[in-house]
C-alpha positions in Angstrom: 104.0 92.3 120.8 103.7 89.7 123.5 103.8 87.1 120.7 107.1 88.5 119.2 108.6 88.6 122.7 107.5 85.1 123.5 109.1 84.0 120.1 112.4 85.8 121.0 112.5 84.2 124.3 112.5 80.8 122.9 116.2 81.6 121.9 117.2 84.2 124.6 115.2 83.7 128.1 116.5 86.8 129.2 115.4 89.0 126.2 114.6 92.8 127.1 111.1 93.6 126.3 112.2 97.2 125.4 114.8 96.1 122.9 112.2 93.5 121.1 109.8 96.8 121.1 112.4 98.8 119.4 112.9 96.0 116.8 109.0 95.8 116.0 108.9 99.6 115.6 111.8 99.5 113.2 110.1 96.9 111.0 106.7 98.5 111.2 104.5 98.0 108.2 106.5 94.9 107.2 105.3 93.0 110.1 101.8 93.3 108.7 102.1 90.8 105.9 103.0 87.3 106.8 105.6 86.8 104.0 107.5 90.0 104.8 107.3 89.0 108.6 109.3 86.1 108.2 112.8 85.4 107.0 113.5 82.8 104.5 116.9 81.4 105.4 117.0 79.4 102.1 116.8 82.8 100.0 120.4 84.0 99.4 119.1 87.6 98.2 117.0 87.9 101.5 120.0 87.0 103.4 122.0 89.6 101.7 119.2 92.3 102.4 119.4 91.4 106.2 123.2 91.7 105.9 123.1 95.1 103.9 119.9 96.7 105.6 120.1 95.5 109.2 123.6 94.8 109.8 125.1 97.4 107.7 122.8 100.1 107.8 121.1 99.9 111.2 123.8 98.1 113.1 126.8 99.4 111.2 128.5 96.2 110.7 129.4 95.0 107.2 131.3 92.3 105.7 132.4 88.9 106.9 131.3 89.9 110.4 127.7 90.7 109.2 127.7 87.5 107.0 128.9 85.3 110.1 126.1 86.6 112.4 123.6 85.9 109.8 124.8 82.4 109.1 125.1 81.8 113.0 121.6 82.8 113.4 120.4 80.6 110.4 122.1 77.9 112.1 120.3 78.4 115.4 116.8 78.7 114.0 117.4 75.9 111.8 114.6 73.8 113.4 112.2 76.6 112.8 110.3 76.3 109.6 108.9 80.0 109.8 111.6 82.2 111.1 110.2 85.5 112.7 111.8 88.5 111.3 111.9 90.1 114.8 113.5 87.1 116.3 116.0 86.7 113.5 117.0 90.5 113.8 117.1 90.3 117.5 119.4 87.3 117.3 121.6 88.9 114.5 122.1 92.1 116.8 122.8 89.8 119.9 125.4 88.0 117.9 127.0 91.1 117.1 126.9 92.5 120.7 124.7 95.5 119.3 121.6 94.9 121.5 122.5 97.8 123.5 122.9 100.2 120.5 119.0 99.5 119.5 
């Protein structure tokens, strides 16, 4: 858990540990596998799944707003080759103003 929080805090120094823990619980088994614990920003299908599953189903945001948030996070994390799924999801939720609803 501390590794996830530390990674999120590289992008948001005031990240709430409880919110990060909720994302970790939501992702569950996906975090056990290295491949599924990372987001591939170069894979359009992967980003579409993030928009559909995370933005749409979990956060209730669809369409252009979801795509814009995912694109913004891709830019913010562009320098990071291995993008942590926890950090990516946290930043998308923050971009959409949905951290308090998690």
